[in-house]
N, C-alpha and C positions, 0 to 999 in steps of 0.2 A: 504494499499499500504506499503510495507516495503523494506528496502535496504539490499543488501547482505553485507558481511564483506568487509571492506576496507583494502587493502594490500598496504604497502609501496612499491613504485616502486624501482626496483633494476636492476643492469645490467643483460641483458637477458642471459639466459642459455637454449639452445634448449633442451626441454624435449623430449626424445625418450625412451620408456619403454625398459628396458634391455632385452637381449637375452642370455639365459644360454645354452651353448652347452655341451651335454653329449656324451662321447665316442670320443671326438675329442682331439687328442694330437698333439700339434704343438710346436716344440721347438723354442726358441727365435732366434737362429742362422739361422733358415730356411728362415726367412724373416726379417733380421736385420733392413734394411732401413725403411721399412714400420712400423715395431715395434717402432723404434726410433722416427719417425714422429708422431705417435699417443701417445707417452709417455708424461705425464705431465712434465712441465719444472723442477719442483723440483726433480722429480724421474730421469729425464734425467741428470741433473747436478750432482746429487748424484752418478749415475752410472759412469759418466765421472771421478769424483773425485776418486771413488773406483778403476777404471782401472788405472788411473795415479799413484796413491799411490802403487798399487800392482805391476805395471810394474817397478817402481823405486826400490821397495824393492827386486824384483827378480834380477835386475841388480846389486844392492848393494851386494847381496849374491854371485853373480858370481865374482865380484871384490874381495871379501874376500877370494875366493878360492885360490888366489895366493897372499900371504902376501907381501907387499912392492911394489905392482904393480902400486901404485899411489903415486906421490910425495907429501910431506907435509901433510900426513895424519897419525893419530895415529894408530899403528899396531892393527889390529883386532877390531877396533871400527866401529860398524855398522853405527852410525850416520854420520861419516865422508864419508863413502862409499855411503850412501844414498844421502847425499847432493851433492856429486860429480856427482852421477847419475842424479839428478835433474838438475844440471848445464849443463850436457852433453845433456840430452834429450831436454831441452829448448834452447840449443845453446847459453847459457849466457856467459860462458868463462870469469870468473872473473880474472883468472890467478893465483889463490892461490894454486890450485891443478891441477895436470896434469898427464897423463899416463906416466908410467916409464919403462914399458916392452912391448915386442911385443904382449903378451897376452892381456894386457890392451888396446893397440892400436886397436886390433881386436874387442874387446867388445865395445870401444868407436865408432868405425865405424858402428857397427851393431846398437847400441843404437841411434846414430845420424840419421841413415836412419829410424828407427822406429819412432823417435820423429818427423821427418819431415812428414812422412806419417800420423801420429796421428794428427798433427796440421792441415794438409790439410783436412783430413776427418772430424775432429771436426768442422772446419770452414764451410765446405760445409753443413753439417748436421744442424748446428745451423742456418745458413742463410736459409736453406730450411724450417726449423720449423718456423723461425721468419717471412718469407715472404709468408707463406701459406695464401690464401685469406679466410677471415672469415666474415660472415655476423653477424651484431649485430641487430637482430630483436627481438623485444619484443612482445610476444604473450599474449593475455588475458588468464587468468587462467580458464575462463569459456566460453562456448558457450551459445547463447541464441536462443530461438525460439519465434518469434513475427511476427505480421502481418505488412506488408508494402504494402500499397495501397490495403488493403483488402485480401492479399494473404500471407499465412504463409511462412516464410523464416527462415532458419538456418543461424545464423550470428556469426562471430568471428572477433576479432579485432587484428590488428598488428600495430606496430610503428617502424620506423627506428631510432634506439637508437643513431646513429652517427649524424643524421641530415644533412648528405650530400645527394647527389642525387644517388639513385639506378635506373639506366636507364633500361627501358624495363623489369621491374620486372614482372615475371610471376608466378602465384600462381596455384597450383593443389591441389585438395582435393580428397582423396580416403578413402573409407570405407572398412575396412577389416572384412569380415563376415564369419561365419562358416555355411557350408551347408553339407547336407548328401545326397549323390547320391542314385540313385535307387538301386545300388548294396550294399548300406550301408557303403560306404567309407566316411570318414569325410574329407572335403576339406576346405581349407582357401581360399576364393575367394575375390580379390580386386574389388570394385565396384567404378568406377569413378563418382564423383559428379559434374555435371555442375554448374558453377558459373555464376552469373549475370554479373560479370565483373572479368575476370581472368588475365588481363593485366593492369599494372599501368605504364604509360610511364615515370613518374618521381615520384618515391616513396621517399619522403623526410620526411613527417610527419606521419600521421596515415592512416590506411586503413581498412575500414569495408567491409569485404568480406561476400557475401550472396549466399546461395543456395536455389532456389525456391523449395518449397515442393509441388509438384503436383503428379499426378497419377503414374508417372514414378519414383518418389523418394522413397528410402527405408524408409523414415521417414513419409510417407503419412498416414499410418494406425494409428488410435487413440492410440493403444497400441504398436506402433513401438519401442519406446524408452525402454519399459520394455522387449520386445522380444529380441532386439539387445543387451541389457545389459545382459540378461540371456545367450546369446550366446558369451559373452565376445568380442563384436565387438569393433573395435578401429578406430577412425577417425584420419587420418594422413594428415598433411599439409606439402607441400614442396614449397618453394619460391626460385626462381633463378633470377639473374639479373647481371648487370655490375656495379661495383663500379666506380663512376665517378672520384674519387680521385686517385685511383691506376689503373684504367682501366683494372681491372682483374675480371673475372667471380666469383660470389660467390653464396652460397646457404645456406638455413637454413631449419630446419625441426622442427616439433612439433606434438605431438599426444595427443588426448583426449580420455578418456573413456566415456561411455554413462552416467555415473553419473556426468560428468563435464558439461552436457547440461542442461540448466535451461529453461523450458517452461514458456511462458507468462511473459517475462522479456525483458528489453532493456538496452543497454549500456548508462551510463551517458555521455553526450557530454564532450569532453576534449579539443576541439580546439575552439578558439575564435579569431576574427579579432580586433586588436586594432585600434585606431583612425588614426594612421600613416600608417595603412596597414600591420603591422607586425602580422604574425600568431603566436599565443601563444598556446602551448600544455601543458596541466596540467597532469603530470604523477601521481600525488597523487590520481587522480580519474580514472586511467587507468583501473583497475580491478573492478571498482565499477559498479554494475547493480541494476536496480530498478524493482521490481515485479509489474505486472499489473493485475488487477482483470479481 
Protein backbone atom coordinates (compact mmCIF):
# COMPACT_ATOMS: atom_id res chain seq x y z
CA UNK A 1 0.00 0.00 0.00
CA UNK A 2 1.44 3.36 -0.97
CA UNK A 3 0.55 7.01 -0.75
CA UNK A 4 0.31 9.57 -3.51
CA UNK A 5 2.29 12.79 -3.35
CA UNK A 6 1.28 15.26 -0.67
CA UNK A 7 0.57 18.82 -1.82
CA UNK A 8 0.49 21.88 0.38
CA UNK A 9 -2.97 23.39 0.53
CA UNK A 10 -3.32 26.76 -1.12
CA UNK A 11 -6.06 29.21 -1.92
CA UNK A 12 -8.35 27.53 -4.45
CA UNK A 13 -8.11 28.52 -8.07
CA UNK A 14 -10.81 27.00 -10.25
CA UNK A 15 -9.05 25.00 -12.92
CA UNK A 16 -10.81 25.07 -16.27
CA UNK A 17 -8.83 24.01 -19.32
CA UNK A 18 -8.28 26.98 -21.65
CA UNK A 19 -10.09 27.39 -24.94
CA UNK A 20 -8.22 28.89 -27.86
CA UNK A 21 -10.37 30.58 -30.48
CA UNK A 22 -9.04 30.72 -34.04
CA UNK A 23 -10.46 33.10 -36.63
CA UNK A 24 -12.29 35.18 -34.03
CA UNK A 25 -11.43 38.85 -33.97
CA UNK A 26 -13.12 40.90 -31.27
CA UNK A 27 -11.97 44.42 -30.52
CA UNK A 28 -11.69 45.56 -26.91
CA UNK A 29 -14.09 48.46 -27.43
CA UNK A 30 -16.87 46.17 -28.72
CA UNK A 31 -17.55 44.84 -25.22
CA UNK A 32 -15.65 47.19 -22.92
CA UNK A 33 -17.67 46.60 -19.75
CA UNK A 34 -17.39 42.80 -19.89
CA UNK A 35 -13.73 43.01 -20.82
CA UNK A 36 -12.98 45.26 -17.85
CA UNK A 37 -14.87 42.98 -15.45
CA UNK A 38 -12.84 39.96 -16.59
CA UNK A 39 -9.54 41.83 -16.57
CA UNK A 40 -7.13 41.07 -13.67
CA UNK A 41 -6.84 43.82 -11.06
CA UNK A 42 -3.21 44.65 -11.87
CA UNK A 43 -3.98 44.99 -15.57
CA UNK A 44 -7.13 46.99 -14.80
CA UNK A 45 -5.34 49.57 -12.64
CA UNK A 46 -2.50 49.70 -15.14
CA UNK A 47 -4.98 50.53 -17.91
CA UNK A 48 -6.65 53.19 -15.72
CA UNK A 49 -3.29 54.80 -14.93
CA UNK A 50 -2.32 54.77 -18.62
CA UNK A 51 -5.62 56.38 -19.62
CA UNK A 52 -5.34 59.01 -16.88
CA UNK A 53 -1.79 60.00 -17.76
CA UNK A 54 -2.54 60.03 -21.49
CA UNK A 55 -5.65 62.19 -21.05
CA UNK A 56 -3.78 64.72 -18.93
CA UNK A 57 -0.89 64.78 -21.40
CA UNK A 58 -3.32 65.52 -24.25
CA UNK A 59 -4.98 68.37 -22.34
CA UNK A 60 -1.55 69.73 -21.39
CA UNK A 61 -0.62 69.90 -25.07
CA UNK A 62 -3.90 71.68 -25.81
CA UNK A 63 -3.15 74.28 -23.12
CA UNK A 64 0.30 74.86 -24.61
CA UNK A 65 -1.25 75.69 -27.98
CA UNK A 66 -2.05 79.15 -26.62
CA UNK A 67 0.88 80.55 -24.64
CA UNK A 68 -0.09 82.44 -21.50
CA UNK A 69 -3.58 80.96 -21.23
CA UNK A 70 -2.87 79.79 -17.67
CA UNK A 71 -1.95 82.19 -14.86
CA UNK A 72 1.23 81.56 -12.83
CA UNK A 73 2.80 79.00 -15.19
CA UNK A 74 6.16 79.18 -16.87
CA UNK A 75 5.76 79.80 -20.63
CA UNK A 76 5.98 76.67 -22.78
CA UNK A 77 6.73 74.33 -19.85
CA UNK A 78 4.91 71.03 -20.32
CA UNK A 79 5.10 70.00 -16.67
CA UNK A 80 3.21 73.10 -15.50
CA UNK A 81 0.47 72.52 -18.07
CA UNK A 82 0.32 68.83 -17.17
CA UNK A 83 -0.09 69.42 -13.44
CA UNK A 84 -2.68 72.12 -14.10
CA UNK A 85 -4.57 69.52 -16.13
CA UNK A 86 -4.31 67.02 -13.25
CA UNK A 87 -5.72 69.59 -10.82
CA UNK A 88 -8.54 70.45 -13.23
CA UNK A 89 -9.51 66.85 -14.02
CA UNK A 90 -9.47 65.88 -10.35
CA UNK A 91 -11.30 69.12 -9.37
CA UNK A 92 -8.58 69.86 -6.80
CA UNK A 93 -8.24 73.60 -7.34
CA UNK A 94 -5.23 74.60 -5.23
CA UNK A 95 -5.53 78.19 -6.46
CA UNK A 96 -1.94 78.56 -7.63
CA UNK A 97 -2.80 78.21 -11.33
CA UNK A 98 -5.95 79.38 -13.09
CA UNK A 99 -7.24 79.83 -16.65
CA UNK A 100 -6.48 83.27 -18.06
CA UNK A 101 -8.21 83.29 -21.46
CA UNK A 102 -11.52 82.29 -22.98
CA UNK A 103 -9.76 79.43 -24.78
CA UNK A 104 -8.44 78.09 -21.45
CA UNK A 105 -11.86 78.40 -19.82
CA UNK A 106 -13.41 76.32 -22.63
CA UNK A 107 -10.73 73.64 -22.21
CA UNK A 108 -11.22 73.64 -18.43
CA UNK A 109 -14.96 73.17 -18.91
CA UNK A 110 -14.44 70.23 -21.25
CA UNK A 111 -11.80 68.65 -19.02
CA UNK A 112 -13.90 69.08 -15.87
CA UNK A 113 -16.79 67.27 -17.55
CA UNK A 114 -14.47 64.52 -18.80
CA UNK A 115 -12.96 64.15 -15.32
CA UNK A 116 -16.40 63.88 -13.69
CA UNK A 117 -17.49 61.20 -16.16
CA UNK A 118 -14.20 59.33 -15.74
CA UNK A 119 -14.52 59.33 -11.95
CA UNK A 120 -18.12 58.11 -12.13
CA UNK A 121 -17.32 55.32 -14.61
CA UNK A 122 -14.20 54.25 -12.73
CA UNK A 123 -16.09 54.13 -9.42
CA UNK A 124 -18.88 52.05 -10.93
CA UNK A 125 -16.60 49.57 -12.69
CA UNK A 126 -14.33 49.22 -9.64
CA UNK A 127 -17.32 48.52 -7.40
CA UNK A 128 -18.73 46.04 -9.93
CA UNK A 129 -15.41 44.17 -10.06
CA UNK A 130 -15.01 44.24 -6.28
CA UNK A 131 -18.58 43.08 -5.58
CA UNK A 132 -18.63 40.20 -8.06
CA UNK A 133 -19.69 37.05 -6.16
CA UNK A 134 -16.90 34.49 -6.14
CA UNK A 135 -16.81 31.01 -4.68
CA UNK A 136 -13.72 29.87 -2.79
CA UNK A 137 -14.03 26.15 -3.30
CA UNK A 138 -10.99 23.89 -3.07
CA UNK A 139 -11.14 20.82 -5.31
CA UNK A 140 -8.95 17.75 -4.88
CA UNK A 141 -6.32 17.50 -7.59
CA UNK A 142 -7.25 13.84 -8.17
CA UNK A 143 -10.39 11.75 -8.41
CA UNK A 144 -10.45 8.19 -7.09
CA UNK A 145 -12.34 5.03 -7.95
CA UNK A 146 -13.04 2.81 -4.96
CA UNK A 147 -15.67 0.47 -3.60
CA UNK A 148 -18.28 1.79 -1.22
CA UNK A 149 -20.59 -0.88 0.23
CA UNK A 150 -19.30 -3.29 -2.39
CA UNK A 151 -20.07 -1.03 -5.38
CA UNK A 152 -17.50 0.95 -7.35
CA UNK A 153 -17.84 4.71 -7.10
CA UNK A 154 -16.07 7.62 -8.70
CA UNK A 155 -15.25 10.11 -5.95
CA UNK A 156 -13.94 13.66 -5.79
CA UNK A 157 -13.50 15.94 -2.80
CA UNK A 158 -14.28 19.63 -2.27
CA UNK A 159 -13.96 22.04 0.63
CA UNK A 160 -15.37 25.48 1.37
CA UNK A 161 -12.22 27.59 1.78
CA UNK A 162 -14.05 30.43 3.52
CA UNK A 163 -15.60 28.21 6.21
CA UNK A 164 -18.86 30.11 6.11
CA UNK A 165 -22.13 28.56 5.01
CA UNK A 166 -22.95 27.98 1.34
CA UNK A 167 -26.68 27.36 1.47
CA UNK A 168 -28.35 24.90 -0.91
CA UNK A 169 -25.09 24.05 -2.66
CA UNK A 170 -25.80 22.03 -5.79
CA UNK A 171 -23.17 20.02 -7.63
CA UNK A 172 -23.34 18.72 -11.18
CA UNK A 173 -20.87 16.47 -12.96
CA UNK A 174 -20.64 16.20 -16.73
CA UNK A 175 -18.38 14.02 -18.85
CA UNK A 176 -17.53 15.55 -22.20
CA UNK A 177 -16.87 12.69 -24.61
CA UNK A 178 -16.04 12.43 -28.30
CA UNK A 179 -18.34 10.38 -30.51
CA UNK A 180 -18.42 9.62 -34.23
CA UNK A 181 -21.84 9.56 -35.85
CA UNK A 182 -22.92 7.04 -38.46
CA UNK A 183 -22.23 9.73 -41.07
CA UNK A 184 -18.67 10.10 -39.85
CA UNK A 185 -19.14 13.42 -38.08
CA UNK A 186 -17.10 13.98 -34.93
CA UNK A 187 -19.27 15.21 -32.06
CA UNK A 188 -18.44 16.42 -28.58
CA UNK A 189 -21.30 15.19 -26.42
CA UNK A 190 -21.87 16.00 -22.73
CA UNK A 191 -22.96 13.07 -20.57
CA UNK A 192 -24.49 13.96 -17.23
CA UNK A 193 -23.20 11.82 -14.36
CA UNK A 194 -25.80 11.18 -11.63
CA UNK A 195 -24.42 11.69 -8.14
CA UNK A 196 -25.31 9.84 -4.98
CA UNK A 197 -25.88 13.23 -3.35
CA UNK A 198 -25.89 16.35 -5.49
CA UNK A 199 -27.25 18.80 -2.88
CA UNK A 200 -25.54 19.96 0.29
CA UNK A 201 -27.94 22.06 2.34
CA UNK A 202 -25.12 23.64 4.34
CA UNK A 203 -21.70 23.39 2.69
CA UNK A 204 -19.21 24.68 5.26
CA UNK A 205 -16.46 22.05 5.59
CA UNK A 206 -15.67 19.29 3.10
CA UNK A 207 -17.83 17.37 0.65
CA UNK A 208 -17.02 13.95 -0.78
CA UNK A 209 -19.14 13.59 -3.91
CA UNK A 210 -19.70 10.15 -5.44
CA UNK A 211 -20.92 8.80 -8.76
CA UNK A 212 -22.12 5.17 -8.70
CA UNK A 213 -20.44 3.13 -11.45
CA UNK A 214 -23.15 0.77 -12.70
CA UNK A 215 -24.20 -0.49 -16.13
CA UNK A 216 -25.40 2.97 -17.16
CA UNK A 217 -22.14 4.69 -16.22
CA UNK A 218 -19.54 5.52 -18.91
CA UNK A 219 -16.89 4.27 -16.43
CA UNK A 220 -18.44 0.78 -16.13
CA UNK A 221 -16.26 -1.11 -18.64
CA UNK A 222 -12.92 -2.46 -17.36
CA UNK A 223 -11.03 -0.43 -19.98
CA UNK A 224 -13.30 2.63 -19.73
CA UNK A 225 -10.58 4.94 -18.42
CA UNK A 226 -8.19 4.02 -21.23
CA UNK A 227 -10.81 4.53 -23.93
CA UNK A 228 -12.04 7.80 -22.47
CA UNK A 229 -8.48 9.02 -22.11
CA UNK A 230 -7.73 8.17 -25.74
CA UNK A 231 -10.79 10.20 -26.73
CA UNK A 232 -9.57 13.16 -24.61
CA UNK A 233 -12.68 13.05 -22.44
CA UNK A 234 -12.97 15.71 -19.73
CA UNK A 235 -14.85 15.49 -16.44
CA UNK A 236 -16.35 18.88 -15.57
CA UNK A 237 -17.75 19.85 -12.16
CA UNK A 238 -19.94 22.86 -11.41
CA UNK A 239 -21.11 23.89 -7.95
CA UNK A 240 -23.71 26.58 -7.29
CA UNK A 241 -25.15 27.96 -4.07
CA UNK A 242 -25.98 31.00 -1.97
CA UNK A 243 -23.26 32.63 0.10
CA UNK A 244 -24.77 33.13 3.55
CA UNK A 245 -22.50 36.09 4.34
CA UNK A 246 -23.28 38.17 1.27
CA UNK A 247 -26.62 36.53 0.33
CA UNK A 248 -25.37 36.39 -3.26
CA UNK A 249 -25.43 33.43 -5.66
CA UNK A 250 -22.03 31.99 -6.40
CA UNK A 251 -20.53 29.26 -8.53
CA UNK A 252 -17.25 27.44 -9.05
CA UNK A 253 -15.99 25.08 -11.73
CA UNK A 254 -13.27 22.49 -12.02
CA UNK A 255 -12.20 20.00 -14.67
CA UNK A 256 -10.34 16.70 -14.63
CA UNK A 257 -8.65 14.74 -17.37
CA UNK A 258 -8.83 10.96 -17.30
CA UNK A 259 -5.24 10.66 -16.07
CA UNK A 260 -6.37 12.58 -12.97
CA UNK A 261 -8.54 9.61 -11.94
CA UNK A 262 -6.78 7.04 -9.73
CA UNK A 263 -8.36 3.56 -9.53
CA UNK A 264 -8.28 1.48 -6.34
CA UNK A 265 -7.59 4.44 -4.06
CA UNK A 266 -9.35 6.45 -1.40
CA UNK A 267 -8.97 9.89 0.16
CA UNK A 268 -7.32 10.25 3.53
CA UNK A 269 -9.81 11.52 6.11
CA UNK A 270 -9.32 15.20 6.87
CA UNK A 271 -12.15 16.00 9.32
CA UNK A 272 -12.22 15.04 12.97
CA UNK A 273 -14.41 16.01 15.89
CA UNK A 274 -12.64 17.36 18.98
CA UNK A 275 -13.76 16.70 22.54
CA UNK A 276 -15.64 20.01 22.73
CA UNK A 277 -17.55 19.23 19.53
CA UNK A 278 -15.42 21.45 17.28
CA UNK A 279 -14.94 20.15 13.73
CA UNK A 280 -11.33 20.34 12.61
CA UNK A 281 -10.37 20.10 8.94
CA UNK A 282 -6.76 19.30 8.05
CA UNK A 283 -5.87 20.91 4.72
CA UNK A 284 -2.37 19.44 4.77
CA UNK A 285 -3.92 16.10 3.85
CA UNK A 286 -6.59 17.42 1.51
CA UNK A 287 -4.98 16.11 -1.71
CA UNK A 288 -3.51 12.98 -0.12
CA UNK A 289 -4.81 9.62 -1.36
CA UNK A 290 -3.96 6.09 -0.37
CA UNK A 291 -3.77 3.19 -2.81
CA UNK A 292 -5.48 -0.09 -2.05
CA UNK A 293 -4.60 -3.53 -3.34
